[in-house]
C-alpha positions as CSV (number, residue, x, y, z in Angstrom):
1,M,98.9,101.6,114.2
2,E,96.5,101.4,111.3
3,G,94.5,104.0,109.4
4,D,96.7,107.0,110.2
5,K,96.3,109.9,107.8
6,E,98.7,112.6,106.7
7,H,97.6,116.1,106.0
8,P,97.0,116.4,102.2
9,L,99.7,118.0,100.1
10,V,98.1,121.0,98.2
11,I,100.0,122.4,95.2
12,G,99.2,125.9,94.1
13,K,100.8,128.4,91.7
14,F,102.0,130.9,94.2
15,K,104.4,130.7,97.1
16,N,102.2,133.0,99.2
17,P,98.7,132.9,97.8
18,H,96.8,136.2,98.1
19,G,93.7,134.4,99.4
20,F,95.6,133.2,102.4
21,K,97.4,136.5,103.2
22,N,96.1,136.8,106.7
23,I,95.7,133.1,107.4
24,N,98.4,130.9,109.0
25,M,98.4,128.0,106.5
26,N,99.9,125.7,109.2
27,N,96.5,125.9,110.9
28,L,94.6,124.7,107.8
29,G,95.5,121.0,108.1
30,I,97.4,120.9,104.9
31,Q,100.9,120.7,103.5
32,Y,101.4,123.4,100.9
33,A,103.9,123.6,98.0
34,N,103.9,125.6,94.8
35,S,104.9,125.2,91.1
36,N,104.3,127.3,88.0
37,K,101.4,125.2,86.8
38,S,100.2,123.9,90.2
39,W,101.5,120.5,89.2
40,M,103.5,117.9,91.2
41,T,107.1,118.1,90.3
42,S,110.0,115.7,91.0
43,L,111.4,118.2,93.6
44,I,108.1,118.7,95.4
45,F,107.5,114.9,95.5
46,K,111.0,114.2,96.7
47,N,110.8,116.8,99.5
48,W,107.4,115.4,100.5
49,V,108.7,111.8,100.7
50,E,111.8,113.0,102.6
51,R,109.6,114.8,105.2
52,L,107.4,111.7,105.6
53,N,110.4,109.5,106.0
54,S,111.8,111.7,108.7
55,K,108.4,111.6,110.5
56,M,108.3,107.8,110.2
57,S,111.9,107.5,111.5
58,V,111.1,109.6,114.6
59,E,108.0,107.5,115.2
60,N,110.1,104.3,114.6
61,R,107.6,103.2,111.9
62,K,108.0,101.7,108.5
63,I,105.4,102.2,105.7
64,L,104.8,101.1,102.1
65,L,103.9,103.9,99.7
66,L,101.9,102.8,96.6
67,L,102.6,105.0,93.5
68,D,101.5,105.1,89.9
69,N,104.1,105.4,87.2
70,A,104.1,109.2,86.8
71,P,107.6,110.4,85.9
72,V,107.8,112.8,88.8
73,H,107.6,109.8,91.2
74,Y,110.9,108.4,90.0
75,F,114.2,109.5,91.5
76,D,117.4,108.1,92.9
77,G,117.5,107.4,96.5
78,E,116.3,105.1,99.2
79,F,114.5,105.8,102.4
80,S,115.1,104.2,105.8
81,N,111.4,104.0,106.7
82,I,109.5,104.1,103.5
83,E,109.4,101.4,100.8
84,L,108.2,102.8,97.4
85,Y,106.1,100.3,95.4
86,F,105.3,101.3,91.8
87,L,102.1,99.9,90.2
88,P,102.7,98.3,86.8
89,P,102.8,100.8,83.9
90,K,99.8,101.1,81.6
91,T,97.6,99.1,83.9
92,T,93.9,99.6,83.7
93,S,92.1,102.0,86.1
94,K,90.8,99.0,87.9
95,I,94.0,98.5,89.8
96,Q,95.2,102.2,90.0
97,P,93.6,103.6,93.1
98,I,94.0,107.2,92.0
99,D,92.1,106.5,88.8
100,Q,89.1,105.2,90.7
101,G,87.7,108.7,91.2
102,I,89.5,109.2,94.5
103,V,91.1,112.5,93.4
104,H,87.8,114.0,92.2
105,S,85.9,113.0,95.3
106,F,88.7,114.2,97.6
107,K,88.9,117.6,95.9
108,S,85.1,118.0,96.0
109,L,84.8,117.1,99.7
110,Y,87.9,119.1,100.7
111,K,86.7,122.2,98.9
112,K,83.3,121.9,100.6
113,G,84.9,121.5,104.0
114,M,87.3,124.4,103.5
115,T,84.5,126.7,102.3
116,R,82.5,125.7,105.4
117,N,85.4,126.3,107.7
118,L,86.5,129.6,106.2
119,S,82.9,131.0,106.3
120,M,82.6,130.5,110.0
């Protein structure tokens, strides 16, 4: 299979955000985690990769995950169905996909879609 997409991982400050008090977050099409500053942490990243590896194992699939050199992406351990590939450190934004405006565009489109869905 090609072109499969995972639900985005959204990181917020609160374990149970007030704005989603009466909403089942499992129905929003996201994976949710929390940290004090709404930042990715080593633990959140490791848990996310472990869940993805389990899913790939069940589906009998192997994938390559491209990562930048953020410190939270580094941890000890290997995965049966995921190969982690780290882009070279201090490379220009021309080869780092995340620096090509993907994050800004994704957040903008996602917020627009969520606002539209929640207002229905």
